[in-house]
C-alpha positions as CSV (number, residue, x, y, z in Angstrom):
1,X,0.0,0.0,0.0
2,X,1.4,3.4,-1.0
3,X,2.3,5.8,1.7
4,X,-0.1,8.7,2.1
5,X,1.4,12.1,1.2
6,X,2.4,14.1,4.2
7,X,1.9,17.8,4.9
8,X,4.1,19.6,7.4
9,X,3.1,22.8,9.1
10,X,6.2,24.7,10.3
11,X,5.2,27.2,13.0
12,X,2.5,26.4,15.5
13,X,1.4,29.9,16.4
14,X,-2.2,31.2,16.0
15,X,-2.3,31.0,12.2
16,X,-0.4,27.7,12.2
17,X,-2.9,26.1,14.5
18,X,-5.7,27.7,12.6
19,X,-4.5,26.0,9.4
20,X,-4.0,22.7,11.3
21,X,-7.5,22.7,12.9
22,X,-9.1,23.7,9.5
23,X,-7.5,20.8,7.8
24,X,-8.6,18.4,10.5
25,X,-12.2,19.7,10.3
26,X,-12.1,19.5,6.5
27,X,-11.4,15.8,6.7
28,X,-7.6,15.5,6.4
29,X,-6.4,12.4,8.1
30,X,-4.2,13.3,11.1
31,X,-1.7,10.6,10.1
32,X,-0.9,12.8,7.0
33,X,-0.3,15.9,9.0
34,X,3.0,16.8,10.7
35,X,3.8,19.9,12.8
36,X,7.2,21.5,13.2
37,X,7.4,22.9,16.7
38,X,10.5,23.2,19.0
39,X,8.7,24.1,22.3
40,X,8.1,20.8,24.2
41,X,5.1,22.2,26.1
42,X,3.4,23.4,22.9
43,X,4.2,20.2,21.1
44,X,2.5,18.2,23.8
45,X,-0.5,20.5,23.7
46,X,-1.0,20.0,19.9
47,X,-0.5,16.3,20.1
48,X,-3.2,15.9,22.7
49,X,-5.6,18.3,21.0
50,X,-5.4,17.0,17.5
51,X,-3.6,13.7,17.6
52,X,-0.9,14.9,15.1
53,X,2.7,14.0,15.1
54,X,4.9,17.0,16.3
55,X,8.6,16.9,15.3
56,X,11.5,19.3,14.9
57,X,11.3,21.6,11.8
58,X,13.9,19.7,9.8
59,X,12.5,16.2,10.4
60,X,8.9,17.4,9.6
61,X,10.1,19.1,6.3
62,X,12.2,16.0,5.4
63,X,9.2,13.7,5.7
64,X,6.6,15.8,3.9
65,X,5.7,16.4,0.3
66,X,4.1,19.8,1.1
67,X,5.6,22.2,3.7
68,X,3.6,25.2,4.9
69,X,5.7,27.9,6.4
70,X,3.6,29.7,8.9
71,X,6.3,31.9,10.5
72,X,6.9,35.6,10.9
73,X,8.6,37.4,8.0
74,X,11.6,38.3,10.2
75,X,12.1,34.6,11.0
76,X,11.9,33.3,7.5
77,X,15.6,33.6,6.6
78,X,16.6,31.6,9.6
79,X,13.9,28.9,9.0
80,X,14.8,28.5,5.3
81,X,18.5,28.2,6.3
82,X,17.6,25.4,8.7
83,X,15.3,23.6,6.1
84,X,17.2,24.1,2.8
85,X,19.5,21.1,3.3
86,X,16.6,18.7,3.4
87,X,14.3,20.3,0.8
88,X,14.2,18.7,-2.6
89,X,13.0,19.4,-6.2
90,X,9.3,18.9,-6.7
91,X,8.5,19.5,-3.1
92,X,5.9,22.2,-2.5
93,X,6.7,25.1,-0.2
94,X,3.7,27.3,0.8
95,X,4.7,30.5,2.5
96,X,2.1,32.5,4.6
97,X,4.6,35.2,5.5
98,X,3.6,38.7,4.6
99,X,5.8,40.6,2.2
100,X,8.1,37.7,1.4
101,X,8.3,37.1,-2.4
102,X,8.5,33.7,-4.1
103,X,11.8,34.9,-5.8
104,X,13.3,35.7,-2.4
105,X,12.4,32.2,-1.1
106,X,13.6,30.4,-4.3
107,X,17.0,32.0,-3.9
108,X,17.3,30.3,-0.5
109,X,16.1,26.8,-1.4
110,X,17.3,24.1,-3.8
111,X,16.5,24.6,-7.5
112,X,13.2,23.0,-8.5
113,X,11.4,23.4,-5.2
114,X,7.9,24.7,-6.0
115,X,7.0,27.9,-4.0
116,X,3.5,29.3,-3.5
117,X,3.0,32.6,-1.7
118,X,-0.2,33.0,0.3
119,X,-1.7,36.1,1.9
120,X,-4.3,34.8,4.5
121,X,-6.3,36.9,7.0
122,X,-7.5,36.4,10.5
123,X,-11.1,35.4,9.9
124,X,-9.6,32.0,9.0
125,X,-9.9,31.5,12.7
126,X,-13.6,31.0,12.3
127,X,-13.4,29.3,8.8
128,X,-14.3,32.6,7.1
129,X,-10.8,33.5,5.8
130,X,-9.9,35.1,2.5
131,X,-6.6,33.9,1.1
132,X,-4.9,34.9,-2.1
133,X,-2.1,32.8,-3.6
134,X,0.5,33.3,-6.2
135,X,2.8,30.7,-7.8
136,X,6.6,30.9,-8.0
137,X,8.6,29.8,-11.1
138,X,8.5,26.0,-10.5
139,X,4.8,25.5,-9.8
140,X,2.5,23.3,-11.9
141,X,-1.2,23.0,-11.6
142,X,-1.0,20.2,-9.1
143,X,1.1,22.3,-6.8
144,X,-1.4,25.2,-7.0
145,X,-4.3,22.9,-6.4
146,X,-2.7,21.5,-3.3
147,X,-2.0,25.0,-2.0
148,X,-5.6,25.9,-2.6
149,X,-6.8,22.8,-0.8
150,X,-4.7,23.8,2.2
151,X,-6.2,27.3,2.4
152,X,-9.9,26.5,1.5
153,X,-10.0,24.4,4.7
154,X,-10.6,27.6,6.6
155,X,-12.2,30.0,4.1
156,X,-12.1,31.1,0.4
157,X,-9.1,31.2,-1.9
158,X,-8.3,33.2,-5.0
159,X,-5.3,33.0,-7.4
160,X,-3.7,36.3,-8.2
161,X,-0.5,37.4,-10.1
162,X,2.2,38.1,-7.5
163,X,2.4,41.7,-8.7
164,X,-1.1,42.2,-7.2
165,X,-0.2,40.7,-3.8
166,X,0.6,44.1,-2.2
167,X,-2.9,45.3,-3.1
168,X,-4.4,42.1,-1.8
169,X,-2.5,42.7,1.5
170,X,-4.0,46.1,1.7
171,X,-7.6,45.0,1.1
172,X,-8.0,41.5,2.7
173,X,-4.8,41.0,4.7
174,X,-5.2,44.2,6.7
175,X,-8.9,44.5,5.9
176,X,-10.3,42.9,9.1
177,X,-8.6,45.7,11.1
178,X,-10.5,48.4,9.1
179,X,-13.8,46.6,9.8
180,X,-13.0,46.3,13.5
181,X,-12.1,50.0,13.5
182,X,-15.5,50.9,12.0
183,X,-17.4,48.7,14.4
184,X,-15.4,50.1,17.3
185,X,-16.4,53.6,16.1
186,X,-20.1,52.7,15.8
187,X,-20.1,51.3,19.4
188,X,-18.4,54.4,20.8
189,X,-21.0,56.6,18.9
190,X,-23.8,54.5,20.4
191,X,-22.4,55.1,23.9
192,X,-22.2,58.8,23.1
193,X,-25.8,58.8,22.0
194,X,-26.9,57.3,25.3
195,X,-26.9,53.5,24.8
196,X,-25.4,51.1,27.3
197,X,-22.1,49.7,25.9
198,X,-23.5,46.1,25.8
199,X,-26.5,47.3,23.8
200,X,-24.4,49.4,21.4
201,X,-22.0,46.4,20.9
202,X,-24.8,43.9,20.1
203,X,-26.5,46.4,17.7
204,X,-23.2,47.2,15.8
205,X,-21.9,43.6,15.6
206,X,-25.1,42.0,14.4
207,X,-25.6,44.9,11.9
208,X,-22.1,44.1,10.5
209,X,-22.8,40.3,10.4
210,X,-26.2,40.8,8.7
211,X,-24.9,43.3,6.2
212,X,-21.9,41.0,5.3
213,X,-24.3,38.0,4.8
214,X,-26.6,40.2,2.6
215,X,-23.6,41.1,0.4
216,X,-22.5,37.6,0.0
217,X,-25.8,35.8,-0.3
218,X,-27.6,38.3,-2.6
219,X,-24.6,39.1,-4.9
220,X,-26.1,42.6,-5.1
221,X,-23.7,45.5,-5.6
222,X,-23.1,47.4,-2.3
223,X,-24.2,50.7,-3.9
224,X,-27.7,49.1,-4.6
225,X,-27.9,47.8,-1.0
226,X,-26.9,51.2,0.4
227,X,-29.5,53.0,-1.7
228,X,-32.2,50.5,-0.5
229,X,-31.5,51.7,3.1
230,X,-31.3,55.4,2.1
231,X,-34.7,57.1,2.0
232,X,-34.8,60.7,0.5
233,X,-34.2,63.3,3.2
234,X,-34.1,60.5,5.9
235,X,-31.8,59.6,8.8
236,X,-29.4,57.5,6.7
237,X,-29.1,60.2,4.1
238,X,-28.2,62.7,6.8
239,X,-25.5,60.3,8.2
240,X,-24.1,59.5,4.8
241,X,-23.8,63.2,4.0
242,X,-21.6,63.6,7.1
243,X,-19.4,60.7,5.9
244,X,-18.9,62.4,2.6
245,X,-18.2,65.8,4.2
246,X,-15.5,64.1,6.3
247,X,-14.1,62.4,3.2
248,X,-14.4,58.9,4.6
249,X,-14.2,57.3,1.1
250,X,-11.0,59.2,0.3
251,X,-9.6,58.2,3.7
252,X,-10.2,54.5,3.0
253,X,-8.4,54.9,-0.3
254,X,-5.4,56.7,1.3
255,X,-5.3,54.0,4.1
256,X,-5.2,51.2,1.6
257,X,-2.5,52.9,-0.5
258,X,-0.5,53.3,2.7
259,X,-0.9,49.6,3.5
260,X,0.1,48.6,-0.1
261,X,3.2,50.9,0.1
262,X,4.2,49.4,3.4
263,X,3.8,45.9,2.0
264,X,6.1,46.8,-0.8
265,X,8.6,48.2,1.6
266,X,8.5,45.0,3.7
267,X,9.1,42.9,0.5
268,X,12.2,45.0,-0.1
269,X,13.5,44.5,3.4
270,X,12.8,48.0,4.7
C-alpha cells in the first residue's frame, strides 16, 4: 500500500494552529499531518488536542511532500537556512509570511522546489478566511491545487498574479482591522448617543454580520444595497452626507494605499 502524502506545518502559532484545525475539520487524516514545533510544552498540547505528530522543523520538512511555512517574516531567513539542506526538487513550499516574495524564497532553497506565496487573513480563525495565492517559477497545476486545498479548509481562496499581492494585502490581509475599527467607532458613537455599551455592541456587531451576509448571499452591488436603506431626506441620508463631508471614502483609499506601500517596503526589506 502506497504511503499517504504528508503535509508539514512549520510554525504552530495562532495561524499555524488555525490551518491545522481547519485541515482536520475539513477531513484531512491526522496521520498525513506533521507539525514542526520546538517548544516541548506546545508540542504536547498540539499532540493531545489534534492527535498529530509533532517533530522538529527539519524532520517534519524532510518527511513531507508539502511544507507550509507559517512563520513571521523576520524569522523566514533563519527557518529557510535550517530547512534548505533537506528540501528537494518537486517538493511544495507554501509561504504564509507577509511581504516575502516567491523569488526571495527560491533564492534560498534548492533549484526545483515549488514555491507558492499566500496572503491569509485572521477570519480564517472562524473558517471565514480570505486567502490569495501566487505561484513561483517552478509551480505546476498540481502544486497550485494542493496549496488551494490547504487554504480553503478555513475560508475562500483566489489565485492572483504576484504583482497584485501588495494590493491584496491592503484589502483583505489588513482589511479585518479596518472593519473592526469601523465597528469600534459605531459602538463608541452608540455610547455617546446614550446607549449602554453592551446594547451598542450587540447592535453594531449584528448589523455588521447581517450586512456581510446580505452582500455575500444576494450578490447585489453594495451601492444598490446602500440605496435601499437610504430614503430621501431620511436619517441614513443625513448620516451618509456627514461621511462624505468628512471624506471617509478618500480616507479609505489613502489608508489602503499606505498599506500597499508598506507591504512593498517589507518585501524590499525596509
